[in-house]
C-alpha positions in Angstrom: 21.5 -14.0 -4.6 21.8 -10.7 -6.5 20.1 -8.8 -9.3 21.7 -9.1 -12.7 22.3 -5.8 -14.4 20.9 -7.0 -17.7 17.3 -7.3 -16.5 14.9 -4.3 -16.1 15.0 -2.3 -12.9 17.8 -4.3 -11.3 18.1 -2.1 -8.2 16.9 -3.3 -4.8 13.2 -2.4 -4.7 12.6 -1.8 -1.0 15.0 0.9 0.2 13.5 1.3 3.7 14.2 -2.4 4.7 17.1 -3.9 2.8 18.7 -7.3 3.0 21.8 -8.4 1.2 20.5 -11.6 -0.4 17.7 -11.5 -2.9 16.9 -12.4 -6.5 15.2 -10.1 -9.1 12.5 -11.8 -11.1 12.0 -9.0 -13.6 12.5 -9.7 -17.3 10.7 -11.8 -19.8 7.7 -13.8 -18.5 5.1 -15.9 -20.5 1.9 -13.9 -20.8 -1.7 -14.3 -21.9 -4.9 -12.2 -22.2 -8.0 -13.9 -20.8 -10.9 -11.8 -22.2 -13.3 -14.7 -21.5 -12.0 -15.1 -17.9 -11.7 -18.9 -18.4 -8.1 -19.4 -17.2 -9.0 -20.7 -13.7 -11.6 -23.1 -15.0 -9.2 -24.4 -17.7 -6.4 -25.0 -15.2 -3.9 -22.3 -16.2 -2.6 -22.0 -12.6 -1.3 -25.6 -12.8 0.7 -25.4 -16.0 4.0 -27.4 -15.8 5.8 -25.4 -18.5 5.0 -21.7 -19.2 6.6 -22.0 -22.7 4.8 -25.1 -23.9 3.8 -24.6 -27.5 0.3 -25.9 -26.9 -0.1 -24.1 -23.5 -2.2 -21.0 -22.8 0.7 -18.6 -22.6 1.4 -17.8 -26.2 2.8 -14.3 -25.7 5.7 -12.9 -23.7 5.9 -9.7 -21.7 8.7 -7.8 -20.0 8.0 -7.4 -16.3 7.5 -5.0 -14.6 5.8 -3.0 -17.3 2.0 -3.1 -17.9 0.9 -4.6 -21.2 -0.3 -1.2 -22.5 3.2 0.2 -22.6 6.0 0.1 -25.2 8.5 -1.2 -22.6 6.4 -4.3 -22.0 6.9 -5.3 -25.7 3.2 -6.1 -25.8 2.0 -2.5 -26.3 -1.6 -3.4 -26.8 -4.1 -0.6 -26.6 -7.1 -2.9 -26.0 -9.1 -3.1 -22.8 -8.2 -6.5 -21.4 -9.5 -6.9 -17.9 -7.9 -10.2 -17.0 -4.2 -11.0 -17.8 -1.9 -13.9 -16.8 1.8 -14.3 -16.3 4.0 -17.4 -15.8 7.7 -18.1 -15.4 9.9 -20.9 -14.1 12.1 -20.4 -11.1 15.8 -21.1 -11.0 16.6 -23.9 -8.6 19.6 -22.0 -7.4 17.2 -19.4 -5.9 16.0 -21.9 -3.2 16.9 -21.0 0.4 19.2 -22.8 2.7 18.0 -25.4 5.2 16.0 -23.6 8.0 15.3 -20.5 5.9 12.0 -19.4 4.3 11.6 -18.2 0.7 9.5 -15.1 0.3 8.0 -14.1 -3.1 7.5 -10.3 -3.3 5.4 -8.1 -5.6 5.9 -4.4 -5.5 2.5 -3.6 -7.0 0.0 -5.4 -9.2 -3.1 -3.6 -10.5 -5.7 -4.4 -9.3 -6.6 -7.8 -7.9 -3.9 -10.5 -7.9 -3.8 -14.2 -7.4 -0.5 -16.1 -7.3 0.1 -19.8 -7.6 3.4 -21.8 -7.3 3.3 -25.3 -8.8 -0.5 -25.1 -8.9 -0.9 -24.1 -5.3 -2.5 -20.8 -4.4 0.0 -18.9 -2.2 -1.3 -15.3 -2.3 -4.3 -13.1 -3.1 -4.2 -9.3 -2.9 -6.5 -6.4 -3.7 -5.0 -3.0 -4.3 -3.1 -1.7 -7.3 -0.5 0.5 -5.5 0.6 -1.6 -2.5 3.1 -4.5 -2.0 2.4 -8.0 -0.9 4.4 -11.2 -0.4 3.9 -14.9 0.0 6.0 -17.5 1.9 6.4 -20.1 -0.9 8.8 -22.5 1.0 6.4 -25.3 1.2 5.3 -24.9 -2.5 8.7 -25.2 -4.2 10.6 -28.4 -5.0 13.8 -27.1 -6.6 12.9 -28.7 -9.9 10.9 -27.0 -12.6 9.0 -24.8 -10.2 6.5 -22.5 -11.9 5.0 -19.2 -10.7 1.6 -18.2 -12.2 -0.1 -14.8 -11.6 -3.6 -13.8 -12.6 -4.3 -10.0 -12.5 -7.8 -8.6 -12.8 -8.4 -4.9 -13.5 -12.2 -4.4 -14.3 -12.4 -1.2 -16.3 -16.1 -0.5 -15.5 -15.5 -0.8 -11.7 -15.6 2.8 -10.6 -15.6 1.8 -6.9 -11.9 0.8 -7.5 -9.2 3.3 -6.6 -7.6 4.0 -10.0 -6.3 7.5 -9.9 -5.8 8.9 -13.4 -6.1 5.5 -15.2 -9.0 5.9 -17.5 -11.8 3.3 -17.7 -12.5 3.8 -21.4 -10.7 2.8 -24.5 -9.0 6.1 -25.3 -7.4 8.6 -22.9 -9.3 11.8 -22.5 -9.5 15.0 -20.5 -7.4 14.6 -17.4 -7.3 10.8 -17.6 -4.7 8.6 -19.2 -4.1 5.1 -20.4 -4.4 2.6 -17.7 -1.8 0.1 -16.5 -3.1 -3.4 -15.8 -1.2 -6.1 -13.9 2.4 -6.2 -12.6 4.0 -2.7 -12.7 6.7 -2.9 -9.9 9.5 -5.3 -9.3 8.9 -9.0 -8.5 11.6 -10.6 -6.4 12.6 -13.5 -4.2 14.1 -13.2 -0.7 15.4 -16.0 1.5 14.9 -15.1 5.1 15.5 -16.9 8.5 12.6 -17.9 10.6 13.7 -15.4 13.3 13.6 -12.2 11.4 12.7 -8.5 11.3 9.4 -8.0 9.5 9.1 -4.3 9.6 10.6 -1.1 11.1 8.7 2.0 12.2 11.1 4.9 12.7 9.8 8.0 14.5 12.2 11.0 14.7 11.6 13.4 17.6 13.3 16.6 16.8 12.4 18.5 20.0 13.8 15.7 22.2 16.8 15.2 19.9 15.9 11.5 19.9 14.5 8.8 17.7 12.2 5.9 18.5 12.4 2.7 16.5 9.9 -0.1 16.7 11.0 -3.4 15.2 8.3 -6.0 14.4 9.7 -9.5 14.5 8.5 -13.1 14.0 7.6 -15.4 16.8 10.8 -17.4 16.2 12.8 -14.4 17.4 11.5 -14.6 20.9 14.3 -15.1 23.5 16.9 -13.8 21.1 18.6 -10.4 21.2 17.8 -7.5 18.8 20.7 -5.0 18.2 20.3 -1.5 16.7 23.1 0.6 15.4 22.6 4.2 14.2 25.3 6.2 12.5 25.7 9.5 10.8 28.1 9.8 7.9 30.1 6.8 9.2 30.2 7.8 12.8 28.5 5.4 15.2 26.1 7.1 17.5 24.0 4.2 18.9 24.9 0.5 19.5 22.3 -1.0 21.7 20.6 -4.4 22.2 17.5 -5.7 23.9 16.0 -9.1 24.6 13.1 -10.0 22.3 10.1 -10.7 24.6 7.2 -10.1 22.2 6.2 -9.3 18.6 7.6 -5.8 18.8 10.7 -4.3 20.2 10.5 -0.6 20.8 13.5 1.5 21.9 14.3 5.2 22.0 17.7 6.9 21.9 19.1 10.4 22.2 21.2 11.4 19.2 23.1 14.5 20.4 26.5 14.3 18.9 29.4 16.5 20.0 31.8 15.4 17.3 33.9 17.9 15.4 32.7 17.4 11.9 34.7 18.9 9.1 31.5 20.2 7.5 29.9 22.5 10.2 26.5 22.2 8.4 26.2 18.6 9.4 25.0 19.6 12.9 22.4 22.3 12.9 19.8 21.7 15.7 20.6 21.0 19.3 23.6 18.9 18.4 21.9 16.8 15.8 21.7 16.8 12.0 18.3 17.6 10.4 16.7 16.8 7.1 15.6 19.6 4.8 15.5 20.3 1.0 18.6 22.4 1.4 20.5 19.9 3.6 19.1 16.4 3.4 21.1 14.7 6.1 20.3 11.1 6.8 21.1 8.7 9.6 21.9 5.0 8.7 20.3 2.2 10.7 21.4 -1.5 11.0 19.1 -3.9 12.9 20.2 -7.5 13.7 18.8 -10.4 15.5 21.4 -12.4 17.4 21.0 -16.1 18.3 23.3 -18.6 20.0 25.3 -19.0 16.8 25.6 -15.3 16.0 23.8 -13.0 13.6 20.6 -14.6 12.5 19.1 -11.7 10.5 20.3 -8.3 9.4 18.4 -5.4 7.7 19.4 -1.9 6.9 17.4 1.3 6.8 17.7 5.1 7.3 15.8 8.1 8.5 15.9 11.9 8.6 15.5 14.0 11.7 12.8 16.6 10.9 9.6 18.1 12.2 6.8 19.6 10.3 4.0 21.6 11.9 1.9 24.7 11.4 1.8 27.9 13.5 0.4 31.4 12.9 -0.5 30.7 9.3 2.9 29.2 8.4 4.2 25.7 7.6 7.3 25.1 9.7 10.0 22.6 9.0 12.4 22.2 11.8 10.9 25.3 13.5 11.6 27.5 10.4 9.1 28.7 7.8 9.1 26.6 4.7 7.8 28.3 1.5 6.9 25.3 -0.6 7.6 25.6 -4.3 6.0 22.4 -5.5 5.3 21.0 -8.9 2.5 18.6 -9.7 4.0 15.2 -10.7 1.8 12.4 -11.9 4.5 9.8 -12.5 3.9 8.8 -16.1 6.7 7.8 -18.3 6.7 7.7 -22.1 7.8 4.1 -22.5 6.8 2.5 -19.2 3.5 4.3 -18.2 3.4 4.1 -14.4 6.8 2.4 -14.4 10.1 4.2 -15.0 12.3 2.4 -17.4 15.3 2.8 -15.0 16.1 4.0 -11.5 17.9 6.9 -13.2 14.6 8.0 -14.7 13.1 8.3 -11.2 16.1 10.2 -10.0 16.2 12.4 -13.1 12.7 13.7 -12.6 13.6 15.0 -9.1 16.9 16.5 -10.4 15.2 18.3 -13.2 12.6 19.7 -10.8 15.3 20.9 -8.4 17.2 22.5 -11.3 14.1 24.5 -12.0 14.0 25.8 -8.4 11.3 23.6 -7.0 11.8 22.2 -3.6 9.2 19.5 -3.8 6.3 17.8 -5.6 2.7 16.9 -5.0 2.7 13.3 -6.3 -0.8 13.4 -7.8 -3.2 10.4 -7.9 -0.5 7.8 -7.6 1.3 6.0 -4.7 4.8 6.1 -6.3 7.5 3.5 -6.5 9.4 3.5 -3.2 12.6 4.1 -5.3 11.3 7.5 -6.2 10.7 8.3 -2.5 14.3 7.1 -1.8 15.7 9.6 -4.2 13.5 12.3 -2.8 15.0 11.5 0.6 18.6 11.5 -0.7 18.3 14.6 -2.8 16.2 16.7 -0.5 12.8 17.0 -2.1 9.5 17.6 -0.2 6.6 15.2 -1.1 2.9 15.4 -0.7 1.6 11.8 -0.9 -1.9 11.2 -2.2 -4.4 8.4 -2.3 -5.5 7.5 -5.9 -9.2 8.1 -6.2 -12.1 6.0 -7.3 -15.1 7.6 -8.9 -18.3 6.1 -7.4 -19.2 6.3 -3.7 -20.4 3.0 -2.1 -19.7 0.9 1.0 -17.4 -1.1 -1.2 -15.5 2.0 -2.2 -15.1 3.0 1.5 -13.7 -0.5 2.3 -11.2 -0.4 -0.5 -9.9 3.1 0.0 -9.6 2.6 3.8 -7.7 -0.6 3.4 -5.3 0.5 0.6 -4.7 4.0 2.2 -3.6 2.3 5.4 -1.2 0.1 3.5 0.3 3.2 1.6 0.8 5.2 4.8 2.4 2.2 6.7 4.7 1.4 3.7 6.0 4.9 3.3 5.9 6.4 6.8 9.7 6.1 7.2 10.5 8.4 4.3 11.5 11.8 5.6 10.7 13.5 2.3 6.9 13.1 2.9 5.5 16.1 4.8 1.8 15.9 3.8 -0.7 13.0 3.4 -3.7 13.6 1.2 -6.4 10.9 1.3 -8.9 12.6 -1.0 -8.5 15.0 -4.0 -11.2 17.4 -5.2 -14.0 15.4 -3.7 -13.4 12.6 -6.2 -15.3 9.5 -5.1 -17.2 11.6 -2.6 -19.2 14.1 -4.8 -22.0 14.9 -2.3 -20.1 17.3 -0.1 -21.9 20.5 -1.2 -25.4 21.8 -1.1 -27.2 19.3 1.1 -24.1 17.1 2.0 -24.5 13.4 2.3 -23.7 12.6 6.0 -22.1 9.3 5.1 -19.6 10.9 2.6 -18.9 13.8 5.0 -18.2 11.3 7.8 -15.9 9.2 5.5 -13.7 12.1 4.6 -13.5 13.2 8.2 -12.7 9.6 9.2 -9.9 9.4 6.7 -8.3 12.6 8.1 -8.4 11.1 11.7 -7.3 7.6 10.5 -4.3 9.1 8.9 -3.4 11.1 12.0 -3.8 7.9 14.0 -1.4 6.0 11.8 1.1 8.9 11.6 0.7 11.9 13.9 4.0 13.4 12.8 2.8 14.8 9.5 0.3 17.2 8.1 -2.9 15.9 6.6 -5.1 17.5 4.0 -8.4 15.7 4.2 -9.7 16.8 0.8 -7.3 18.7 -1.4 -8.6 21.5 -3.6 -11.9 22.5 -2.1 -14.8 21.4 0.2 -12.4 21.1 3.1 -13.5 19.6 6.4 -10.8 18.7 8.9 -7.5 19.7 7.4 -4.1 21.0 8.5 -3.7 23.2 5.4 -6.1 25.4 3.5 -5.4 24.3 -0.1 -7.1 25.6 -3.2 -7.0 24.5 -6.9 -7.3 27.7 -9.0 -6.9 27.8 -12.8 -7.8 31.4 -13.3 -5.4 34.0 -14.8 -3.0 36.2 -12.9 -5.6 38.9 -12.2 -7.9 36.2 -10.8 -5.2 34.9 -8.6 -4.3 38.3 -7.2 -7.9 39.0 -6.4 -8.6 35.7 -4.8 -5.5 35.7 -2.6 -5.5 39.5 -1.8 -6.2 38.6 1.9 -7.6 35.8 4.0 -11.2 36.9 3.6 -11.1 36.9 -0.2 -9.4 33.5 -0.2 -11.9 31.9 2.2 -14.9 33.2 0.3 -13.6 32.2 -3.1 -15.5 29.8 -5.4 -12.9 27.9 -7.4 -14.8 26.2 -10.3 -18.0 27.1 -8.5 -17.1 25.0 -5.5 -16.9 26.2 -1.9 -13.5 26.1 -0.3 -15.0 24.6 2.9 -17.8 22.1 3.1 -21.1 23.2 4.8 -20.6 23.2 8.6 -16.9 23.7 8.4 -14.8 26.9 8.3 -11.3 28.2 8.1 -9.5 27.9 11.5 -6.3 29.7 10.6 -4.7 26.9 8.5 -1.8 28.0 6.3 -2.9 28.9 2.7 -1.4 27.0 -0.2 -2.4 27.2 -3.9 -2.0 23.4 -4.5 -2.9 23.5 -8.2 -2.6 26.4 -10.6 -1.1 27.3 -14.0 -1.5 24.5 -16.6 0.0 26.3 -19.6 0.5 24.4 -22.8 1.9 25.2 -26.3 -1.0 25.8 -28.7 0.5 23.6 -31.3 1.6 20.8 -29.0 1.4 17.2 -30.4 0.1 14.2 -28.5 3.2 11.9 -28.6 1.1 8.9 -27.5 -1.7 9.3 -30.1 -1.2 12.2 -32.7 -4.8 11.8 -33.7 -6.0 13.0 -30.2 -5.6 16.8 -29.8 -3.8 18.2 -26.9 -5.1 20.8 -24.4 -4.1 23.0 -21.6 -5.9 25.3 -19.1 -4.0 28.2 -20.8 -2.1 28.2 -24.1 0.9 30.1 -25.4 2.7 30.2 -28.7 6.3 29.4 -27.7 8.9 29.1 -24.9 9.0 32.9 -24.4 5.3 32.9 -23.9 5.4 30.0 -21.5 8.1 31.7 -19.4 6.3 35.0 -19.3 3.0 33.3 -18.3 4.8 31.3 -15.6 6.5 34.4 -14.2 3.2 36.3 -14.2 1.3 33.5 -12.4 3.9 32.8 -9.8 4.4 36.5 -9.1 0.7 36.8 -8.5 0.8 34.1 -5.9 4.0 35.1 -4.3 2.7 38.7 -3.8 -0.1 37.4 -1.7 0.3 38.2 2.0 -1.4 34.9 3.0 -0.1 32.3 0.6 2.8 30.3 2.0 3.4 27.9 -0.9 2.2 26.8 -4.3 2.1 23.8 -6.6 2.4 24.4 -10.4 0.6 22.2 -12.9 2.6 20.4 -14.0 6.1 18.8 -14.4 5.6 16.9 -17.7 3.2 16.5 -20.6 1.2 13.4 -20.4 -0.5 12.1 -23.5 -3.2 14.7 -24.5 -2.6 16.9 -21.5 0.3 19.2 -22.6 0.6 21.4 -19.4 4.1 20.3 -18.6 7.2 22.4 -18.1 8.9 19.4 -19.7 7.8 17.4 -22.7 6.9 13.7 -22.1 10.4 12.7 -23.0 11.7 15.2 -20.3 13.0 17.7 -22.8 12.6 21.2 -21.2 10.3 23.6 -22.9 12.0 26.5 -21.2 15.5 26.9 -19.9 15.4 25.4 -16.4 17.6 28.2 -15.2 15.0 30.8 -16.2 12.3 28.9 -14.3 14.6 28.6 -11.3 15.2 32.4 -11.3 11.4 33.0 -11.1 11.0 30.4 -8.3 13.9 31.8 -6.2 12.5 35.3 -6.6 9.2 34.0 -5.3 11.0 32.6 -2.2 12.8 35.9 -1.6 9.6 37.9 -2.0 7.8 35.7 0.5 10.7 36.1 3.0 10.3 39.8 2.8 6.6 39.5 3.4 7.2 37.4 6.5 
């Protein structure tokens, strides 16, 4: 099995757990809107031919693009809350005797039901997380049909949706939604005895790594082998008997080899990961039975440690001045979905050309392929939970469940340094004045839950203001340069600031020495910008300028104001690209730079140099 280059997004979709055999199901599917929500009652799950002229599927769509996008070929601006997909499987995709056939979905927004030959095989809630179904018992090898129903209720504000607007037209800071399948769909034949997941925990201070392999029950009594290498040099070759559902092992990685490039080894005899030097270790995990290798997966990891001390963020025990850019992951043709792997890589490369060393991925759990390129290219990431906008017990349940899935999916990516479960009190509005104890407890619980799932990273419980438990003091500040200088003149003025009339800390909480980062500021747009998605809808920005020279001057003024602060140890500029009516980008929606990237880079590197002198 392999992915054909002619179909959309042909690259392997799960970079942290790779197998050689797989089949990409992206491409043209049969498609239907179901505005009356009658499909289940009328038997759509049991269609025998998706392309039947008298059947319910009278449209086609290109997967994995949401129907609202140009890339889908549907490009319908209407609010359709229930959509259906169907396609036949190629009999050649069936597994060998003794194997299982898994059907994977990278992400379907928001509630998905999946049938194979009329048999319900999967149901999943959560628009940003993957799920899979074992369809071995449901396929026959002859005219097998997969049917998917996706429900995305626009009026359901308890639903985590991020920046996807719940009304007809995009407005303010909200954009066109993306209903249904928006990440790769794929088949994977797997053995009964197999690796299900890997959890990789680098331990820089001990110069070691711990790997936990979750395996199926059929692997009991067999041997699990782990090999770890660095740039082709084998460092670990170890095996253990599988005696339970998890195999946990730890290895020292000190390597005394004489590498031609001395920068490979830079901490206690091991190679570390950083934006300037993103060294990665390769991992191979195999299960061995009596007849040899039964299952084999590949992964990778980076050795790095992030912590805070004395008001600084330290990466590998060295101060890291974070020059971040706000990245919301919208693409002009594909919406939430990049048209190609090169588009994902290109956004990171453009940001690095401009002198940014990372991004705050805002209100979106991004495609794992973007995280893969951040790992490879050396790009710091803040990962954020997409918000809902109405607090309820249902909202608590949904956010808690999906956030856990996001953290567990992405925890092996070394690029992620910060987890952010809440942004600007969205979904939990009653944190000021007389705070709601339930909402306060929920935000605090998300902080501790995240730490329980991953104690190796920093957590910002509520980014922007009304902090409770947090590892970083972050503030969103859209004032001018003079306001920025006054706010961040010292620690006292920062802590007592009132950004957008909000308290930086929620009642009952106070600053405990956390490092100070301006995690949103700027937002400068051209006054005559055009909304490329809908020219009839005017664009806006927090600040406006006439041209490229004005944008560069304002950028330099704002960044200089932040960099001169004796307490600020990082910033995040709003934002990387224009998105529909919001024209705050350093790049247009098509990724054309508004200002020479080298000029932005010069300003950013000057900020780093100035901060180094302050330290």
